C-alpha positions as a Markdown table, in Angstrom:
| # | Residue | x | y | z |
|---|---|---|---|---|
| 1 | Unk | -37.9 | 29.6 | -12.5 |
| 2 | Unk | -35.0 | 31.9 | -12.1 |
| 3 | Unk | -34.1 | 30.3 | -8.8 |
| 4 | Unk | -34.1 | 26.8 | -10.4 |
| 5 | Unk | -31.9 | 28.0 | -13.2 |
| 6 | Unk | -29.5 | 29.5 | -10.6 |
| 7 | Unk | -29.4 | 26.2 | -8.7 |
| 8 | Unk | -28.6 | 24.3 | -11.9 |
| 9 | Unk | -25.8 | 26.8 | -12.7 |
| 10 | Unk | -24.2 | 26.4 | -9.3 |
| 11 | Unk | -24.3 | 22.6 | -9.7 |
| 12 | Unk | -22.6 | 22.7 | -13.1 |
| 13 | Unk | -20.0 | 25.1 | -11.7 |
| 14 | Unk | -19.2 | 23.2 | -8.5 |
| 15 | Unk | -19.0 | 19.7 | -10.0 |
| 16 | Unk | -16.1 | 20.5 | -12.3 |
| 17 | Unk | -14.3 | 22.3 | -9.4 |
| 18 | Unk | -14.7 | 19.2 | -7.2 |
| 19 | Unk | -13.5 | 16.8 | -9.9 |
| 20 | Unk | -10.7 | 19.1 | -10.9 |
| 21 | Unk | -9.4 | 19.3 | -7.3 |
| 22 | Unk | -9.3 | 15.5 | -7.1 |
| 23 | Unk | -7.5 | 15.1 | -10.4 |
| 24 | Unk | -5.1 | 17.9 | -9.7 |
| 25 | Unk | -4.1 | 16.2 | -6.4 |
| 26 | Unk | -3.6 | 12.9 | -8.3 |
| 27 | Unk | -1.4 | 14.7 | -10.9 |
| 28 | Unk | 0.8 | 16.4 | -8.3 |
| 29 | Unk | 1.5 | 13.2 | -6.4 |
| 30 | Unk | 2.1 | 11.1 | -9.5 |
| 31 | Unk | 4.5 | 13.6 | -11.0 |
| 32 | Unk | 6.5 | 13.7 | -7.8 |
| 33 | Unk | 7.5 | 10.0 | -8.4 |
| 34 | Unk | 10.9 | 9.0 | -9.8 |
| 35 | Unk | 9.4 | 6.1 | -11.6 |
| 36 | Unk | 10.6 | 7.2 | -15.1 |
| 37 | Unk | 14.3 | 6.9 | -14.4 |
| 38 | Unk | 16.5 | 4.1 | -15.7 |
| 39 | Unk | 16.5 | 1.1 | -13.4 |
| 40 | Unk | 20.0 | 0.2 | -14.5 |
| 41 | Unk | 21.5 | 3.4 | -13.1 |
| 42 | Unk | 19.0 | 4.1 | -10.3 |
| 43 | Unk | 20.2 | 4.3 | -6.8 |
| 44 | Unk | 19.7 | 1.4 | -4.3 |
| 45 | Unk | 21.4 | 3.3 | -1.4 |
| 46 | Unk | 19.8 | 3.2 | 2.1 |
| 47 | Unk | 17.9 | 6.4 | 3.2 |
| 48 | Unk | 18.5 | 6.2 | 7.0 |
| 49 | Unk | 15.2 | 4.6 | 8.2 |
| 50 | Unk | 16.8 | 1.4 | 9.5 |
| 51 | Unk | 19.0 | 1.2 | 12.6 |
| 52 | Unk | 22.6 | 0.1 | 12.2 |
| 53 | Unk | 22.7 | -3.6 | 13.1 |
| 54 | Unk | 26.3 | -3.2 | 14.2 |
| 55 | Unk | 25.2 | -1.0 | 17.1 |
| 56 | Unk | 21.7 | -2.4 | 17.6 |
| 57 | Unk | 21.6 | -5.5 | 19.8 |
| 58 | Unk | 17.8 | -5.9 | 20.0 |
| 59 | Unk | 15.6 | -7.7 | 17.5 |
| 60 | Unk | 14.0 | -5.5 | 14.8 |
| 61 | Unk | 11.2 | -6.0 | 12.3 |
| 62 | Unk | 10.4 | -3.3 | 9.7 |
| 63 | Unk | 7.9 | -3.2 | 6.8 |
| 64 | Unk | 8.5 | -0.9 | 3.8 |
| 65 | Unk | 6.9 | 0.1 | 0.5 |
| 66 | Unk | 8.3 | 2.2 | -2.4 |
| 67 | Unk | 7.1 | 3.2 | -5.8 |
| 68 | Unk | 7.7 | 0.4 | -8.3 |
| 69 | Unk | 10.1 | 0.4 | -11.2 |
| 70 | Unk | 9.5 | 2.5 | -14.3 |
| 71 | Unk | 5.9 | 2.8 | -15.5 |
| 72 | Unk | 4.6 | 0.5 | -12.8 |
| 73 | Unk | 5.6 | 3.2 | -10.3 |
| 74 | Unk | 2.9 | 5.5 | -11.6 |
| 75 | Unk | 0.2 | 3.1 | -10.4 |
| 76 | Unk | 1.7 | 1.0 | -7.6 |
| 77 | Unk | 4.3 | 0.2 | -5.0 |
| 78 | Unk | 6.7 | -2.7 | -4.2 |
| 79 | Unk | 6.6 | -3.8 | -0.6 |
| 80 | Unk | 8.9 | -5.9 | 1.6 |
| 81 | Unk | 9.7 | -7.0 | 5.1 |
| 82 | Unk | 13.1 | -6.7 | 6.9 |
| 83 | Unk | 14.1 | -8.7 | 10.0 |
| 84 | Unk | 17.1 | -8.7 | 12.3 |
| 85 | Unk | 17.1 | -11.2 | 15.2 |
| 86 | Unk | 18.6 | -10.4 | 18.5 |
| 87 | Unk | 22.4 | -10.0 | 18.2 |
| 88 | Unk | 22.4 | -10.4 | 14.4 |
| 89 | Unk | 24.9 | -8.3 | 12.4 |
| 90 | Unk | 22.8 | -7.9 | 9.3 |
| 91 | Unk | 19.2 | -7.5 | 8.2 |
| 92 | Unk | 17.4 | -10.1 | 6.1 |
| 93 | Unk | 15.0 | -8.7 | 3.5 |
| 94 | Unk | 12.1 | -10.9 | 2.4 |
| 95 | Unk | 10.3 | -9.9 | -0.8 |
| 96 | Unk | 9.0 | -11.2 | -4.2 |
| 97 | Unk | 10.5 | -10.3 | -7.6 |
| 98 | Unk | 9.1 | -11.5 | -10.9 |
| 99 | Unk | 12.4 | -11.6 | -12.7 |
| 100 | Unk | 13.8 | -13.9 | -10.1 |
| 101 | Unk | 11.0 | -16.4 | -10.8 |
| 102 | Unk | 12.3 | -16.9 | -14.3 |
| 103 | Unk | 15.8 | -17.3 | -13.1 |
| 104 | Unk | 15.4 | -19.4 | -9.9 |
| 105 | Unk | 12.0 | -21.0 | -10.2 |
| 106 | Unk | 10.8 | -19.1 | -7.2 |
| 107 | Unk | 9.7 | -15.5 | -6.8 |
| 108 | Unk | 10.5 | -15.3 | -3.1 |
| 109 | Unk | 13.9 | -13.8 | -2.2 |
| 110 | Unk | 15.5 | -13.5 | 1.2 |
| 111 | Unk | 18.7 | -11.4 | 1.0 |
| 112 | Unk | 20.9 | -9.2 | 3.0 |
| 113 | Unk | 20.4 | -6.0 | 1.0 |
| 114 | Unk | 19.9 | -2.8 | 3.0 |
| 115 | Unk | 16.4 | -2.9 | 4.5 |
| 116 | Unk | 15.8 | 0.8 | 3.8 |
| 117 | Unk | 17.5 | 0.9 | 0.4 |
| 118 | Unk | 15.9 | 2.9 | -2.4 |
| 119 | Unk | 13.9 | 0.7 | -4.8 |
| 120 | Unk | 15.6 | 1.6 | -8.0 |
| 121 | Unk | 15.7 | 5.3 | -7.1 |
| 122 | Unk | 12.4 | 5.6 | -5.2 |
| 123 | Unk | 12.7 | 6.3 | -1.5 |
| 124 | Unk | 10.9 | 3.7 | 0.7 |
| 125 | Unk | 8.3 | 4.6 | 3.3 |
| 126 | Unk | 8.5 | 2.8 | 6.7 |
| 127 | Unk | 5.0 | 1.4 | 7.3 |
| 128 | Unk | 5.6 | -0.4 | 10.6 |
| 129 | Unk | 8.4 | -1.4 | 13.1 |
| 130 | Unk | 8.7 | -3.7 | 16.0 |
| 131 | Unk | 11.7 | -4.0 | 18.4 |
| 132 | Unk | 12.8 | -6.1 | 21.3 |
| 133 | Unk | 11.0 | -9.3 | 22.5 |
| 134 | Unk | 7.9 | -8.6 | 20.3 |
| 135 | Unk | 10.1 | -8.4 | 17.3 |
| 136 | Unk | 11.8 | -11.7 | 18.2 |
| 137 | Unk | 8.4 | -13.5 | 18.2 |
| 138 | Unk | 7.4 | -11.8 | 15.0 |
| 139 | Unk | 10.5 | -12.9 | 13.2 |
| 140 | Unk | 9.7 | -16.5 | 13.9 |
| 141 | Unk | 6.2 | -16.0 | 12.5 |
| 142 | Unk | 7.6 | -14.2 | 9.4 |
| 143 | Unk | 10.1 | -16.9 | 8.6 |
| 144 | Unk | 7.4 | -19.6 | 8.8 |
| 145 | Unk | 5.0 | -17.5 | 6.6 |
| 146 | Unk | 7.7 | -16.9 | 4.0 |
| 147 | Unk | 8.3 | -20.7 | 3.8 |
| 148 | Unk | 4.5 | -21.3 | 3.4 |
| 149 | Unk | 3.8 | -18.6 | 0.8 |
| 150 | Unk | 1.5 | -20.5 | -1.6 |
| 151 | Unk | 2.3 | -18.5 | -4.8 |
| 152 | Unk | 6.1 | -18.7 | -4.8 |
| 153 | Unk | 6.0 | -20.3 | -8.3 |
| 154 | Unk | 3.7 | -17.6 | -9.7 |
| 155 | Unk | 4.0 | -13.9 | -10.5 |
| 156 | Unk | 1.6 | -11.4 | -12.2 |
| 157 | Unk | 1.9 | -7.6 | -12.0 |
| 158 | Unk | -1.9 | -7.4 | -12.0 |
| 159 | Unk | -4.1 | -8.4 | -10.2 |
| 160 | Unk | -1.6 | -10.7 | -8.5 |
| 161 | Unk | 0.1 | -12.6 | -7.1 |
| 162 | Unk | 3.0 | -10.2 | -6.8 |
| 163 | Unk | 5.2 | -8.6 | -4.2 |
| 164 | Unk | 2.2 | -7.0 | -2.4 |
| 165 | Unk | 0.4 | -10.3 | -2.3 |
| 166 | Unk | 3.4 | -11.8 | -0.6 |
| 167 | Unk | 3.7 | -9.0 | 2.0 |
| 168 | Unk | 0.0 | -9.1 | 2.7 |
| 169 | Unk | 0.1 | -12.9 | 3.2 |
| 170 | Unk | 3.0 | -12.7 | 5.6 |
| 171 | Unk | 1.4 | -9.8 | 7.5 |
| 172 | Unk | -1.8 | -11.8 | 8.1 |
| 173 | Unk | 0.4 | -14.3 | 10.1 |
| 174 | Unk | 1.9 | -11.4 | 12.1 |
| 175 | Unk | -1.1 | -9.4 | 13.4 |
| 176 | Unk | 0.8 | -7.6 | 16.0 |
| 177 | Unk | 2.4 | -5.5 | 13.3 |
| 178 | Unk | -1.1 | -4.0 | 12.4 |
| 179 | Unk | 0.1 | -2.8 | 9.0 |
| 180 | Unk | -2.2 | -0.7 | 6.8 |
| 181 | Unk | -0.8 | -1.4 | 3.3 |
| 182 | Unk | -1.1 | 1.5 | 0.9 |
| 183 | Unk | -4.0 | 1.7 | -1.5 |
| 184 | Unk | -1.3 | 1.6 | -4.2 |
| 185 | Unk | -0.1 | -1.8 | -3.1 |
| 186 | Unk | -1.9 | -3.5 | -6.0 |
| 187 | Unk | -2.1 | -7.2 | -5.4 |
| 188 | Unk | -2.5 | -7.0 | -1.7 |
| 189 | Unk | -6.1 | -8.2 | -2.0 |
| 190 | Unk | -5.3 | -11.2 | -4.2 |
| 191 | Unk | -6.3 | -14.4 | -2.3 |
| 192 | Unk | -6.2 | -16.9 | -5.1 |
| 193 | Unk | -9.2 | -19.2 | -5.0 |
| 194 | Unk | -9.9 | -18.2 | -1.4 |
| 195 | Unk | -12.8 | -15.7 | -1.0 |
| 196 | Unk | -12.5 | -14.7 | 2.6 |
| 197 | Unk | -9.5 | -13.8 | 4.7 |
| 198 | Unk | -8.4 | -11.6 | 7.6 |
| 199 | Unk | -7.3 | -8.1 | 6.7 |
| 200 | Unk | -3.5 | -7.7 | 6.4 |
| 201 | Unk | -3.5 | -5.6 | 9.5 |
| 202 | Unk | -5.2 | -8.4 | 11.5 |
| 203 | Unk | -7.9 | -6.0 | 12.7 |
| 204 | Unk | -10.7 | -6.9 | 10.3 |
| 205 | Unk | -11.9 | -9.1 | 7.5 |
| 206 | Unk | -12.0 | -9.0 | 3.7 |
| 207 | Unk | -13.8 | -10.6 | 0.8 |
| 208 | Unk | -12.0 | -10.8 | -2.6 |
| 209 | Unk | -12.7 | -12.5 | -5.9 |
| 210 | Unk | -9.3 | -13.1 | -7.5 |
| 211 | Unk | -8.1 | -9.7 | -6.4 |
| 212 | Unk | -10.5 | -8.0 | -8.9 |
| 213 | Unk | -13.5 | -7.3 | -6.8 |
| 214 | Unk | -13.9 | -7.1 | -3.1 |
| 215 | Unk | -14.4 | -5.2 | 0.1 |
| 216 | Unk | -12.3 | -4.9 | 3.3 |
| 217 | Unk | -13.5 | -3.6 | 6.7 |
| 218 | Unk | -11.0 | -3.3 | 9.5 |
| 219 | Unk | -10.1 | -1.0 | 12.4 |
| 220 | Unk | -6.7 | -0.2 | 11.0 |
| 221 | Unk | -7.5 | 0.0 | 7.2 |
| 222 | Unk | -11.0 | 1.4 | 7.6 |
| 223 | Unk | -13.3 | 0.7 | 4.6 |
| 224 | Unk | -11.8 | -0.3 | 1.3 |
| 225 | Unk | -13.5 | -1.2 | -2.0 |
| 226 | Unk | -11.5 | -3.1 | -4.6 |
| 227 | Unk | -12.5 | -2.6 | -8.2 |
| 228 | Unk | -10.4 | -4.4 | -10.8 |
| 229 | Unk | -7.5 | -4.4 | -8.4 |
| 230 | Unk | -7.8 | -0.6 | -7.6 |
| 231 | Unk | -8.5 | 0.5 | -4.0 |
| 232 | Unk | -10.9 | 3.2 | -3.0 |
| 233 | Unk | -11.6 | 3.8 | 0.6 |
| 234 | Unk | -11.8 | 5.9 | 3.7 |
| 235 | Unk | -9.8 | 5.6 | 7.0 |
| 236 | Unk | -11.7 | 7.2 | 9.8 |
| 237 | Unk | -8.8 | 6.7 | 12.3 |
| 238 | Unk | -6.6 | 9.1 | 10.3 |
| 239 | Unk | -9.4 | 11.0 | 8.6 |
| 240 | Unk | -8.0 | 10.2 | 5.2 |
| 241 | Unk | -9.2 | 9.0 | 1.8 |
| 242 | Unk | -7.6 | 6.2 | -0.2 |
| 243 | Unk | -7.5 | 6.3 | -4.0 |
| 244 | Unk | -5.7 | 4.6 | -6.9 |
| 245 | Unk | -2.4 | 6.1 | -8.1 |
| 246 | Unk | -2.3 | 8.5 | -5.2 |
| 247 | Unk | -2.5 | 6.2 | -2.2 |
| 248 | Unk | -3.5 | 8.2 | 0.9 |
| 249 | Unk | -5.0 | 11.7 | 0.7 |
| 250 | Unk | -4.1 | 13.3 | 4.0 |
| 251 | Unk | -6.2 | 15.1 | 6.6 |
| 252 | Unk | -5.9 | 18.6 | 5.1 |
| 253 | Unk | -6.7 | 17.7 | 1.6 |
| 254 | Unk | -9.4 | 15.2 | 2.7 |
| 255 | Unk | -11.0 | 18.0 | 4.7 |
| 256 | Unk | -11.0 | 20.3 | 1.6 |
| 257 | Unk | -12.4 | 17.5 | -0.6 |
| 258 | Unk | -15.1 | 16.5 | 1.9 |
| 259 | Unk | -16.0 | 20.2 | 2.2 |
| 260 | Unk | -16.4 | 20.5 | -1.6 |
| 261 | Unk | -18.4 | 17.3 | -1.6 |
| 262 | Unk | -20.6 | 18.5 | 1.2 |
| 263 | Unk | -21.3 | 21.8 | -0.7 |
| 264 | Unk | -22.1 | 19.7 | -3.8 |
| 265 | Unk | -24.6 | 17.5 | -1.8 |
| 266 | Unk | -26.3 | 20.6 | -0.3 |
| 267 | Unk | -26.7 | 22.1 | -3.8 |
| 268 | Unk | -28.1 | 18.8 | -5.1 |
| 269 | Unk | -30.5 | 18.5 | -2.1 |
| 270 | Unk | -31.7 | 22.1 | -2.6 |
| 271 | Unk | -32.1 | 21.4 | -6.3 |
| 272 | Unk | -34.1 | 18.2 | -5.7 |
| 273 | Unk | -36.4 | 20.0 | -3.2 |
């Protein structure tokens, strides 16, 4: 009897610790975001992740993501693609913006803004890059996909179509990029009326019902579950977890969390036996 009580006590002690570790990690990463700053005064300056086109002759393709503007940045990112053909003196950035839809009748924008510019204060992350002949081929595929994007006259923050829906659509046409979009790229799983599609990385397949419920299995992304537009998953290639708000939980933290979960499972097993 005393042993069973001790087992129950250990379970009720360990479970809050495990849950607290996860929530504390989420809190730290969210609080590190600059998403609460004013978009009117926020910096759009480049951060040095893109090569200088004036001194870079070869073709270049880059894919970026940065925390979104204001409150949206606490839950998701804005993503875009940047291309520079061989010999070009500027980059062209392809992206989707909701406010441009109201002004121009299309949410798709192709501009010459700095490819690695801060997204209203939030520094971008470089997700993938191609250079040389492979980039030249990819640029042609990207330009065709941009023209064929089926939701150019629509925009919804949640569950899509939005900027991440656009990026994922284009990436499916350029499988050589093998991009694993962040779990915080809400809208990446929106397929419209389509139920089945290739994974954005081109290394697997996904099923999605209007971006609200689905599953993705791919070599690059791993296993992802989409619940109400939020992504939960595990990437065995990088030994990392994927979670809403946070994005990717790296190897060290993942190891700690998996260790805590393993301890919890052992306690539960012993309690059940």
